[in-house]
VEXPA-202979 format. One record per residue (C-alpha): residue number from 0; x, y, z. Coordinates in Angstrom, 3 decimals, always signed. Layout:
REM residues N
+-----+----------+----------+----------+
!  nr !        x !        y !        z !
+-----+----------+----------+----------+
! NUM !        X !        Y !        Z !
...
+-----+----------+----------+----------+
***
This chain:
REM residues 400
+-----+----------+----------+----------+
!  nr !        x !        y !        z !
+-----+----------+----------+----------+
!   0 !   +4.992 !   -3.706 !  +20.661 !
!   1 !   +4.735 !   -7.283 !  +19.500 !
!   2 !   +1.799 !   -9.640 !  +19.438 !
!   3 !   +1.309 !  -13.148 !  +17.665 !
!   4 !   -2.257 !  -13.462 !  +16.289 !
!   5 !   -4.697 !  -15.785 !  +18.414 !
!   6 !   -7.360 !  -14.861 !  +17.053 !
!   7 !  -10.184 !  -17.531 !  +16.557 !
!   8 !   -9.762 !  -17.053 !  +12.940 !
!   9 !   -5.956 !  -17.163 !  +12.785 !
!  10 !   -5.569 !  -19.523 !   +9.728 !
!  11 !   -8.508 !  -20.274 !   +8.612 !
!  12 !   -9.245 !  -19.851 !   +5.035 !
!  13 !  -10.884 !  -16.420 !   +3.554 !
!  14 !  -13.807 !  -15.796 !   +2.759 !
!  15 !  -15.452 !  -16.751 !   -0.714 !
!  16 !  -15.673 !  -13.226 !   -1.659 !
!  17 !  -11.930 !  -12.270 !   -0.039 !
!  18 !  -10.633 !  -15.071 !   -2.029 !
!  19 !  -12.197 !  -14.101 !   -5.005 !
!  20 !  -10.889 !  -10.795 !   -4.401 !
!  21 !   -7.210 !  -11.181 !   -4.316 !
!  22 !   -7.069 !  -14.348 !   -6.351 !
!  23 !   -5.301 !  -15.384 !   -9.773 !
!  24 !   -8.380 !  -14.300 !  -11.591 !
!  25 !   -8.735 !  -10.784 !  -10.122 !
!  26 !   -4.278 !  -10.068 !  -10.253 !
!  27 !   -4.826 !  -11.244 !  -13.973 !
!  28 !   -7.224 !   -8.700 !  -14.520 !
!  29 !   -4.995 !   -6.357 !  -12.166 !
!  30 !   -2.415 !   -6.789 !  -14.566 !
!  31 !   -4.619 !   -6.947 !  -17.826 !
!  32 !   -5.516 !   -3.206 !  -16.717 !
!  33 !   -2.105 !   -2.179 !  -16.209 !
!  34 !   -1.503 !   -3.006 !  -19.754 !
!  35 !   -3.166 !   -0.546 !  -20.888 !
!  36 !   -1.726 !   +2.373 !  -18.431 !
!  37 !   +1.832 !   +4.634 !  -19.229 !
!  38 !   +5.031 !   +4.450 !  -17.373 !
!  39 !   +4.085 !   +0.861 !  -16.986 !
!  40 !   +7.111 !   -1.213 !  -16.782 !
!  41 !   +7.248 !   -4.143 !  -13.833 !
!  42 !   +9.053 !   -2.445 !  -10.617 !
!  43 !  +12.861 !   -3.363 !   -9.761 !
!  44 !  +13.148 !   -6.642 !   -6.991 !
!  45 !  +16.364 !   -6.077 !   -5.167 !
!  46 !  +19.024 !   -8.629 !   -3.291 !
!  47 !  +20.552 !   -7.176 !   -0.180 !
!  48 !  +22.829 !  -10.063 !   +0.457 !
!  49 !  +24.872 !   -7.326 !   +3.224 !
!  50 !  +22.013 !   -6.850 !   +4.882 !
!  51 !  +21.062 !  -10.317 !   +5.156 !
!  52 !  +24.317 !  -11.169 !   +6.557 !
!  53 !  +23.782 !   -8.858 !   +9.409 !
!  54 !  +20.712 !   -9.777 !  +10.229 !
!  55 !  +21.471 !  -13.396 !  +10.143 !
!  56 !  +18.900 !  -14.441 !   +7.618 !
!  57 !  +19.562 !  -16.219 !   +4.373 !
!  58 !  +18.180 !  -13.808 !   +2.037 !
!  59 !  +16.373 !  -10.570 !   +1.895 !
!  60 !  +14.682 !   -9.045 !   -1.321 !
!  61 !  +13.443 !   -5.540 !   -1.489 !
!  62 !  +10.901 !   -4.746 !   -4.134 !
!  63 !  +10.727 !   -0.697 !   -4.629 !
!  64 !   +7.508 !   +0.469 !   -5.273 !
!  65 !   +9.013 !   +4.031 !   -5.153 !
!  66 !   +9.343 !   +3.688 !   -8.938 !
!  67 !   +5.488 !   +2.506 !   -9.928 !
!  68 !   +4.000 !   +4.083 !  -12.570 !
!  69 !   +5.670 !   +7.440 !  -12.294 !
!  70 !   +3.290 !   +8.546 !   -8.837 !
!  71 !   +6.473 !   +7.210 !   -6.888 !
!  72 !   +4.184 !   +4.651 !   -4.707 !
!  73 !   +2.466 !   +1.371 !   -4.305 !
!  74 !   -0.948 !   +3.294 !   -4.491 !
!  75 !   -0.632 !   +3.940 !   -8.362 !
!  76 !   -2.060 !   +1.096 !   -8.723 !
!  77 !   -5.063 !   +0.666 !   -6.700 !
!  78 !   -7.121 !   +3.478 !   -6.903 !
!  79 !   -6.619 !   +4.128 !  -11.046 !
!  80 !   -7.322 !   +0.655 !  -11.553 !
!  81 !  -10.786 !   +1.201 !   -9.097 !
!  82 !  -11.723 !   +4.472 !  -11.364 !
!  83 !  -11.152 !   +2.776 !  -14.382 !
!  84 !  -13.201 !   -0.428 !  -13.007 !
!  85 !  -16.556 !   +1.781 !  -12.444 !
!  86 !  -16.173 !   +3.522 !  -15.592 !
!  87 !  -16.302 !   +0.436 !  -17.687 !
!  88 !  -19.179 !   -0.487 !  -15.554 !
!  89 !  -20.726 !   +2.295 !  -15.700 !
!  90 !  -20.395 !   +2.606 !  -19.677 !
!  91 !  -21.805 !   -0.617 !  -19.642 !
!  92 !  -24.629 !   +0.490 !  -17.746 !
!  93 !  -25.796 !   +2.848 !  -19.925 !
!  94 !  -24.868 !   +1.575 !  -23.493 !
!  95 !  -26.401 !   -1.838 !  -22.604 !
!  96 !  -23.155 !   -4.321 !  -23.280 !
!  97 !  -20.054 !   -5.329 !  -21.756 !
!  98 !  -17.103 !   -3.048 !  -21.879 !
!  99 !  -13.715 !   -3.866 !  -22.261 !
! 100 !  -10.823 !   -2.091 !  -20.619 !
! 101 !   -9.517 !   -1.719 !  -24.299 !
! 102 !  -12.275 !   +0.383 !  -24.919 !
! 103 !  -11.504 !   +2.921 !  -22.388 !
! 104 !  -10.625 !   +5.915 !  -25.555 !
! 105 !  -13.342 !   +5.205 !  -27.198 !
! 106 !  -15.824 !   +8.156 !  -28.125 !
! 107 !  -18.511 !   +7.035 !  -26.157 !
! 108 !  -16.962 !   +5.457 !  -23.302 !
! 109 !  -15.185 !   +8.992 !  -23.064 !
! 110 !  -17.987 !  +11.282 !  -23.003 !
! 111 !  -19.572 !   +8.651 !  -20.222 !
! 112 !  -16.303 !   +9.298 !  -18.310 !
! 113 !  -16.544 !  +12.849 !  -18.464 !
! 114 !  -19.996 !  +13.334 !  -16.464 !
! 115 !  -18.414 !  +10.970 !  -13.351 !
! 116 !  -16.879 !  +12.521 !  -10.444 !
! 117 !  -14.677 !  +10.488 !   -8.257 !
! 118 !  -13.446 !  +11.382 !   -5.312 !
! 119 !  -11.615 !  +10.108 !   -1.551 !
! 120 !   -9.176 !  +11.099 !   +0.956 !
! 121 !   -5.664 !  +10.715 !   +1.104 !
! 122 !   -2.182 !  +11.339 !   +3.052 !
! 123 !   -1.177 !  +12.232 !   +0.292 !
! 124 !   -0.684 !   +8.619 !   -2.305 !
! 125 !   -4.069 !   +7.684 !   -2.802 !
! 126 !   -5.420 !  +10.880 !   -3.735 !
! 127 !   -2.644 !  +10.708 !   -6.469 !
! 128 !   -3.698 !   +7.576 !   -8.148 !
! 129 !   -7.340 !   +8.622 !   -8.172 !
! 130 !   -6.666 !  +11.923 !   -9.182 !
! 131 !   -4.138 !  +10.141 !  -12.147 !
! 132 !   -6.722 !   +7.312 !  -12.847 !
! 133 !   -9.891 !  +10.301 !  -13.562 !
! 134 !   -7.251 !  +12.057 !  -15.814 !
! 135 !   -6.743 !   +8.650 !  -17.628 !
! 136 !  -10.338 !   +8.428 !  -18.325 !
! 137 !  -11.351 !  +12.410 !  -18.793 !
! 138 !  -13.570 !  +12.321 !  -15.758 !
! 139 !  -13.414 !  +14.662 !  -12.754 !
! 140 !  -11.607 !  +13.976 !   -9.566 !
! 141 !  -11.833 !  +15.640 !   -6.158 !
! 142 !   -9.462 !  +15.043 !   -3.265 !
! 143 !   -9.746 !  +15.411 !   +0.469 !
! 144 !   -6.779 !  +16.309 !   +2.542 !
! 145 !   -6.603 !  +16.519 !   +5.911 !
! 146 !   -4.169 !  +18.924 !   +7.963 !
! 147 !   -1.792 !  +16.293 !   +8.044 !
! 148 !   -0.931 !  +16.345 !   +4.257 !
! 149 !   +2.410 !  +18.451 !   +3.509 !
! 150 !   +1.813 !  +21.317 !   +0.485 !
! 151 !   +4.759 !  +19.237 !   -1.745 !
! 152 !   +2.152 !  +15.851 !   -1.768 !
! 153 !   -0.833 !  +18.386 !   -2.480 !
! 154 !   +0.811 !  +20.183 !   -5.182 !
! 155 !   +1.834 !  +16.780 !   -6.324 !
! 156 !   -2.096 !  +16.040 !   -6.510 !
! 157 !   -3.373 !  +19.347 !   -7.808 !
! 158 !   -1.018 !  +18.938 !  -10.844 !
! 159 !   -2.704 !  +15.583 !  -12.269 !
! 160 !   -5.983 !  +17.776 !  -12.663 !
! 161 !   -7.585 !  +17.265 !   -9.065 !
! 162 !  -10.037 !  +19.908 !   -7.223 !
! 163 !   -8.298 !  +20.009 !   -3.513 !
! 164 !  -11.041 !  +20.009 !   -0.831 !
! 165 !   -8.505 !  +20.711 !   +2.539 !
! 166 !  -10.686 !  +19.311 !   +5.817 !
! 167 !   -9.589 !  +20.526 !   +9.166 !
! 168 !   -8.482 !  +16.990 !  +11.177 !
! 169 !   -6.928 !  +14.070 !  +10.429 !
! 170 !   -7.238 !  +11.084 !   +7.683 !
! 171 !  -10.010 !   +9.726 !   +9.394 !
! 172 !  -12.014 !  +13.134 !   +9.519 !
! 173 !  -11.094 !  +13.656 !   +5.645 !
! 174 !  -12.686 !  +10.158 !   +4.773 !
! 175 !  -15.949 !  +10.736 !   +6.674 !
! 176 !  -16.435 !  +14.150 !   +5.271 !
! 177 !  -15.270 !  +12.657 !   +1.717 !
! 178 !  -18.213 !  +10.454 !   +1.826 !
! 179 !  -20.477 !  +12.573 !   +3.287 !
! 180 !  -19.712 !  +15.365 !   +0.522 !
! 181 !  -19.728 !  +12.780 !   -1.853 !
! 182 !  -23.388 !  +11.423 !   -1.047 !
! 183 !  -24.700 !  +14.961 !   -1.460 !
! 184 !  -23.311 !  +15.749 !   -4.560 !
! 185 !  -23.564 !  +11.861 !   -6.381 !
! 186 !  -19.734 !  +11.834 !   -6.615 !
! 187 !  -18.291 !   +8.159 !   -6.829 !
! 188 !  -16.067 !   +8.009 !   -3.652 !
! 189 !  -12.916 !   +5.743 !   -4.426 !
! 190 !  -11.725 !   +4.592 !   -0.945 !
! 191 !   -8.328 !   +2.528 !   +0.300 !
! 192 !  -10.674 !   +2.048 !   +3.110 !
! 193 !  -14.029 !   -0.022 !   +4.147 !
! 194 !  -16.579 !   +0.589 !   +6.631 !
! 195 !  -20.128 !   -1.336 !   +6.453 !
! 196 !  -22.135 !   -1.277 !   +3.808 !
! 197 !  -18.790 !   -0.120 !   +1.773 !
! 198 !  -16.812 !   -2.901 !   +1.365 !
! 199 !  -16.713 !   -3.615 !   -3.101 !
! 200 !  -14.509 !   -0.677 !   -4.275 !
! 201 !  -11.846 !   -0.586 !   -1.110 !
! 202 !  -12.011 !   -4.361 !   -2.137 !
! 203 !  -11.292 !   -3.168 !   -6.010 !
! 204 !   -7.927 !   -0.868 !   -4.813 !
! 205 !   -6.933 !   -3.807 !   -3.326 !
! 206 !   -6.846 !   -5.908 !   -6.145 !
! 207 !   -4.911 !   -3.563 !   -7.659 !
! 208 !   -2.365 !   -3.987 !   -5.293 !
! 209 !   -1.770 !   -7.846 !   -5.724 !
! 210 !   +0.319 !   -7.079 !   -9.124 !
! 211 !   +3.407 !   -6.729 !   -6.565 !
! 212 !   +2.617 !  -10.173 !   -5.684 !
! 213 !   +2.395 !  -11.600 !   -9.279 !
! 214 !   +5.520 !   -9.656 !   -9.903 !
! 215 !   +8.150 !  -10.947 !   -7.060 !
! 216 !   +6.782 !  -14.439 !   -7.238 !
! 217 !   +8.318 !  -14.428 !  -11.091 !
! 218 !  +11.549 !  -12.703 !  -10.170 !
! 219 !  +12.084 !  -14.462 !   -6.418 !
! 220 !  +14.384 !  -17.977 !   -6.867 !
! 221 !  +12.349 !  -19.369 !   -4.024 !
! 222 !   +9.137 !  -18.033 !   -2.289 !
! 223 !   +9.791 !  -16.351 !   +0.727 !
! 224 !   +9.015 !  -17.427 !   +4.595 !
! 225 !   +8.376 !  -14.330 !   +6.031 !
! 226 !   +7.150 !  -11.120 !   +5.030 !
! 227 !   +6.521 !   -7.568 !   +6.861 !
! 228 !   +4.420 !   -5.472 !   +5.824 !
! 229 !   +3.756 !   -2.025 !   +6.636 !
! 230 !   +0.273 !   -0.965 !   +7.648 !
! 231 !   -2.194 !   +2.289 !   +7.398 !
! 232 !   -5.724 !   +1.233 !   +7.373 !
! 233 !   -4.529 !   -2.285 !   +6.479 !
! 234 !   -5.546 !   -2.666 !   +2.937 !
! 235 !   -2.154 !   -3.194 !   +1.399 !
! 236 !   -0.810 !   -5.353 !   +3.872 !
! 237 !   -4.128 !   -7.500 !   +3.080 !
! 238 !   -3.717 !   -7.535 !   -0.541 !
! 239 !   -0.057 !   -8.946 !   -0.210 !
! 240 !   -0.979 !  -11.726 !   +2.278 !
! 241 !   -3.751 !  -12.671 !   +1.314 !
! 242 !   -2.786 !  -12.784 !   -2.497 !
! 243 !   +0.701 !  -14.874 !   -1.793 !
! 244 !   -2.369 !  -17.479 !   +0.581 !
! 245 !   -4.194 !  -17.793 !   -2.103 !
! 246 !   -1.449 !  -18.699 !   -4.866 !
! 247 !   +1.229 !  -20.497 !   -2.009 !
! 248 !   -1.429 !  -22.239 !   +0.367 !
! 249 !   +0.490 !  -24.105 !   +3.322 !
! 250 !   +3.432 !  -22.718 !   +1.956 !
! 251 !   +2.839 !  -18.868 !   +2.446 !
! 252 !   +5.183 !  -16.923 !   +3.841 !
! 253 !   +4.321 !  -15.835 !   +7.773 !
! 254 !   +3.156 !  -12.065 !   +7.073 !
! 255 !   +3.844 !   -9.873 !  +10.107 !
! 256 !   +1.876 !   -6.833 !   +9.785 !
! 257 !   +4.193 !   -3.473 !  +11.293 !
! 258 !   +2.690 !   -0.108 !  +11.977 !
! 259 !   +4.032 !   +3.228 !  +13.725 !
! 260 !   +3.701 !   +3.214 !  +17.487 !
! 261 !   +2.075 !   +6.650 !  +17.644 !
! 262 !   -0.798 !   +5.158 !  +15.138 !
! 263 !   -1.217 !   +1.330 !  +15.749 !
! 264 !   -4.661 !   +0.751 !  +15.082 !
! 265 !   -4.408 !   -2.889 !  +13.583 !
! 266 !   -2.501 !   -3.889 !  +16.379 !
! 267 !   -4.622 !   -2.545 !  +19.336 !
! 268 !   -7.590 !   -4.523 !  +16.762 !
! 269 !   -5.716 !   -7.596 !  +17.284 !
! 270 !   -4.947 !   -7.011 !  +21.009 !
! 271 !   -8.918 !   -6.594 !  +21.125 !
! 272 !  -10.148 !   -9.104 !  +18.559 !
! 273 !  -12.437 !   -6.771 !  +17.278 !
! 274 !  -11.579 !   -3.626 !  +14.360 !
! 275 !  -11.300 !   -0.516 !  +17.022 !
! 276 !  -10.487 !   +3.088 !  +16.338 !
! 277 !   -7.964 !   +4.377 !  +18.882 !
! 278 !   -7.300 !   +7.631 !  +20.222 !
! 279 !   -5.315 !  +10.481 !  +18.006 !
! 280 !   -1.824 !  +10.736 !  +19.147 !
! 281 !   +1.108 !  +12.835 !  +18.063 !
! 282 !   +1.262 !  +13.112 !  +14.118 !
! 283 !   +3.916 !  +10.169 !  +12.907 !
! 284 !   +7.289 !  +10.626 !  +10.757 !
! 285 !   +5.354 !   +7.628 !   +8.789 !
! 286 !   +2.702 !  +10.187 !   +7.524 !
! 287 !   +0.997 !   +7.705 !   +4.657 !
! 288 !   +0.449 !   +5.219 !   +7.506 !
! 289 !   -0.665 !   +7.508 !   +9.948 !
! 290 !   -4.569 !   +5.922 !  +10.365 !
! 291 !   -6.376 !   +5.304 !  +13.638 !
! 292 !   -9.066 !   +2.949 !  +12.121 !
! 293 !   -8.684 !   +0.229 !  +10.310 !
! 294 !  -10.182 !   -1.250 !   +6.994 !
! 295 !  -12.907 !   -3.757 !   +7.891 !
! 296 !  -11.984 !   -5.734 !   +4.409 !
! 297 !   -8.606 !   -5.886 !   +6.071 !
! 298 !   -8.698 !   -6.585 !   +9.177 !
! 299 !  -11.050 !  -10.028 !   +8.052 !
! 300 !   -8.185 !  -10.668 !   +5.819 !
! 301 !   -5.207 !  -10.223 !   +8.549 !
! 302 !   -7.338 !  -11.351 !  +11.147 !
! 303 !   -6.771 !  -14.632 !   +9.101 !
! 304 !   -3.464 !  -14.499 !   +7.392 !
! 305 !   -1.652 !  -11.659 !   +9.574 !
! 306 !   +0.971 !  -14.179 !  +11.871 !
! 307 !   +1.880 !  -11.293 !  +14.056 !
! 308 !   +1.112 !   -7.599 !  +14.595 !
! 309 !   +4.039 !   -5.132 !  +16.195 !
! 310 !   +4.730 !   -1.031 !  +16.073 !
! 311 !   +7.872 !   +0.704 !  +14.877 !
! 312 !   +9.218 !   +4.255 !  +16.360 !
! 313 !   +9.851 !   +7.249 !  +14.989 !
! 314 !  +13.828 !   +6.780 !  +14.588 !
! 315 !  +13.234 !   +3.367 !  +13.067 !
! 316 !  +11.892 !   +4.583 !  +10.634 !
! 317 !  +14.023 !   +7.317 !   +9.643 !
! 318 !  +17.314 !   +4.700 !  +10.701 !
! 319 !  +16.021 !   +2.429 !   +7.399 !
! 320 !  +15.887 !   +5.831 !   +5.621 !
! 321 !  +19.033 !   +6.530 !   +5.727 !
! 322 !  +20.434 !   +2.596 !   +5.906 !
! 323 !  +18.904 !   +2.192 !   +2.378 !
! 324 !  +20.054 !   +5.491 !   +1.047 !
! 325 !  +23.716 !   +4.120 !   +2.159 !
! 326 !  +23.959 !   +0.749 !   +1.976 !
! 327 !  +26.919 !   -1.701 !   +3.133 !
! 328 !  +28.569 !   -3.906 !   +0.521 !
! 329 !  +27.691 !   -4.468 !   -2.705 !
! 330 !  +23.649 !   -3.515 !   -1.896 !
! 331 !  +22.055 !   -1.204 !   -4.052 !
! 332 !  +20.893 !   +2.535 !   -2.896 !
! 333 !  +17.108 !   +2.441 !   -2.499 !
! 334 !  +15.254 !   +5.641 !   -2.354 !
! 335 !  +12.671 !   +4.887 !   +0.332 !
! 336 !  +10.171 !   +7.629 !   +1.561 !
! 337 !   +9.028 !   +7.762 !   +5.348 !
! 338 !   +6.660 !   +5.009 !   +5.110 !
! 339 !   +8.018 !   +3.180 !   +2.379 !
! 340 !  +10.600 !   +1.179 !   +4.406 !
! 341 !   +8.606 !   +0.524 !   +7.526 !
! 342 !   +8.372 !   -2.916 !   +7.271 !
! 343 !  +11.817 !   -3.240 !   +6.911 !
! 344 !  +11.882 !   -1.370 !  +10.081 !
! 345 !   +9.777 !   -3.782 !  +11.604 !
! 346 !  +12.209 !   -6.867 !  +10.418 !
! 347 !  +15.632 !   -4.847 !  +12.022 !
! 348 !  +13.664 !   -4.661 !  +15.582 !
! 349 !  +13.204 !   -8.686 !  +15.077 !
! 350 !  +16.487 !   -9.357 !  +14.405 !
! 351 !  +17.804 !   -8.032 !  +16.925 !
! 352 !  +15.438 !   -9.631 !  +19.541 !
! 353 !  +15.977 !  -13.566 !  +20.570 !
! 354 !  +12.320 !  -13.572 !  +21.543 !
! 355 !  +10.943 !  -12.585 !  +18.807 !
! 356 !  +13.073 !  -14.154 !  +16.491 !
! 357 !  +12.107 !  -17.414 !  +17.973 !
! 358 !   +8.394 !  -16.688 !  +17.940 !
! 359 !   +8.787 !  -15.833 !  +14.344 !
! 360 !  +11.189 !  -18.940 !  +12.876 !
! 361 !  +13.535 !  -16.201 !  +11.545 !
! 362 !  +16.732 !  -17.832 !  +11.860 !
! 363 !  +19.790 !  -18.193 !   +8.911 !
! 364 !  +17.594 !  -20.101 !   +6.597 !
! 365 !  +14.776 !  -17.483 !   +6.278 !
! 366 !  +13.908 !  -15.663 !   +2.951 !
! 367 !  +12.445 !  -12.122 !   +3.830 !
! 368 !   +9.956 !   -9.797 !   +1.003 !
! 369 !   +9.775 !   -6.635 !   +1.740 !
! 370 !   +8.134 !   -3.899 !   -0.128 !
! 371 !   +9.003 !   -0.378 !   -0.179 !
! 372 !   +6.225 !   +1.086 !   -0.695 !
! 373 !   +7.178 !   +4.826 !   -1.548 !
! 374 !  +10.084 !   +6.756 !   -3.171 !
! 375 !  +10.584 !  +10.247 !   -1.831 !
! 376 !   +6.468 !  +11.652 !   -2.481 !
! 377 !   +7.979 !  +14.679 !   -0.245 !
! 378 !  +11.589 !  +14.877 !   -1.780 !
! 379 !  +12.038 !  +17.872 !   +0.133 !
! 380 !  +10.992 !  +15.787 !   +3.620 !
! 381 !  +13.291 !  +13.235 !   +2.100 !
! 382 !  +16.272 !  +15.384 !   +1.697 !
! 383 !  +15.801 !  +16.626 !   +5.754 !
! 384 !  +15.364 !  +13.410 !   +7.290 !
! 385 !  +18.080 !  +11.893 !   +5.189 !
! 386 !  +20.862 !  +15.059 !   +4.299 !
! 387 !  +20.959 !  +13.971 !   +0.579 !
! 388 !  +18.018 !  +14.543 !   -2.184 !
! 389 !  +16.880 !  +11.365 !   -3.828 !
! 390 !  +18.851 !  +11.902 !   -7.001 !
! 391 !  +21.730 !  +12.301 !   -5.096 !
! 392 !  +21.174 !   +8.873 !   -3.424 !
! 393 !  +21.276 !   +7.332 !   -6.451 !
! 394 !  +24.135 !   +9.119 !   -7.994 !
! 395 !  +26.400 !   +8.259 !   -4.218 !
! 396 !  +26.152 !   +4.530 !   -5.585 !
! 397 !  +24.903 !   +2.934 !   -8.145 !
! 398 !  +23.702 !   -0.981 !   -8.164 !
! 399 !  +26.933 !   -3.340 !   -8.366 !
+-----+----------+----------+----------+
***
């Protein structure tokens, strides 16, 4: 499953709204908010020269979001950031003045936050971010989890103080139920997907993700020529591709969107040329990417900036987990969860196919950026698939 972007919007400028959301000012704001959180250290960027040589490319760098904010995934940057924004906006309305992030812990702001409830649906990681953000500001959180979310991931959300609402069905059904019940009860929905009439808050979530790009560009010796981005509803891929485009302009890297073959809603959307919901399939091991309807905001960005759309199989994802845990040469070991290495799985698939390489201009001079979007957020499942616990992986081979 591989498709070049033939949409009429491809390579057209972002809309004014999306450019503002994903541009320099928004990213700077997200970095400033991050400075007011615990465990805010920048995540590592690893060079993998041995794997780059094997794949026949010039350079391969992996940004490891498994270290982010103590939550184990890039999602830590989005949901909590939106929660903080919404509290400050509500405080501004009630207090009749502008309220800055530095005032989050002031008594009058904390009192306002205590009256607020934030809700979302999750595959696991986004819910942890919203719950952590609510705890940070002193608000309540209600997290909707569907039947496919593992007990270990649910427990991790509950430990952050969230109330758990279990929903029969899949992720998209939990999104609808979260929106329905929140409307009834006056809760604020902080979703990482968007639908007609609901775009601003998912935009804030995406804005939080731009921090990843800001950090990576500061550390890379040269900007990437290609970036392979895993996608569920598409918010992460759109945020990264969007900020790279704003910052690098015509020199932006080619953005390849990678999904599980069992849940490739963006691939099918690109094929149809319009947002569509796809039929539910067998569950995918890439649980954080198991989504069947694209985010409208994300598609608006990716129809312009996604240069290709592709899907990878279950065994591809598991192979990447094991390859990163047991690297060749002096490449560092990286703990990558079931969904974390899907972008790398896409690169490996392309690198081994002459036609796909040619279509994307992937060659011995290419500089590829990959983002490991999650660590072992379900350690038991990770150990089952890799044959080692996450801490054993890191003891097995330390970076040279």
